[in-house]
C-alpha positions as CSV (number, residue, x, y, z in Angstrom):
1,M,18.0,-30.6,24.2
2,H,14.6,-28.5,24.4
3,T,14.6,-27.0,20.8
4,G,11.0,-25.2,21.3
5,L,9.7,-27.6,18.4
6,R,6.6,-30.0,19.5
7,S,6.5,-33.4,18.9
8,D,2.9,-35.2,18.7
9,S,5.1,-38.5,18.0
10,G,5.0,-38.8,22.7
11,L,9.2,-39.6,21.8
12,V,10.9,-37.9,24.4
13,F,14.2,-37.7,22.1
14,T,14.0,-37.0,18.9
15,P,16.3,-36.2,16.0
16,T,15.0,-32.3,14.8
17,D,13.0,-34.1,12.4
18,G,10.7,-35.6,14.8
19,S,11.5,-38.6,14.1
20,P,12.7,-41.3,16.0
21,V,16.8,-42.0,17.1
22,R,17.8,-45.2,15.6
23,P,19.8,-47.0,18.5
24,H,23.2,-47.2,15.5
25,S,23.0,-43.5,15.6
26,V,23.7,-43.0,19.5
27,S,26.6,-46.8,19.4
28,Q,27.9,-44.8,16.6
29,G,28.0,-41.3,18.6
30,F,29.8,-42.6,21.4
31,D,32.4,-45.1,20.1
32,R,33.0,-41.4,18.4
33,R,33.8,-39.1,21.1
34,I,35.3,-42.7,23.4
35,K,38.3,-42.6,20.4
36,R,38.7,-38.9,20.8
37,L,39.4,-39.3,24.9
38,G,42.2,-41.9,23.9
39,L,40.0,-44.3,26.4
40,P,39.3,-47.9,26.4
41,R,36.6,-49.3,23.6
42,I,33.4,-49.9,25.2
43,R,29.8,-50.5,23.8
44,F,27.0,-48.3,25.4
45,H,25.4,-51.3,26.2
46,N,27.9,-52.2,28.5
47,L,27.1,-48.8,30.2
48,R,23.8,-50.0,32.2
49,H,26.3,-52.5,34.7
50,T,28.5,-49.8,35.5
51,S,25.6,-47.6,36.7
52,A,24.1,-50.0,38.5
53,A,26.7,-51.8,40.5
54,T,27.9,-48.1,41.3
């Protein structure tokens, strides 16, 4: 999402403070959303298999 903030880090996605996104944070957010939607638990990493197979 474009915030209008400039980051000189060269990173594409960052939190609002411009620091790197921690992989654990991405996994936790994914897990919360899967649970909230009542979907079967899968690891975020497993999505690469699905997208490569379609």
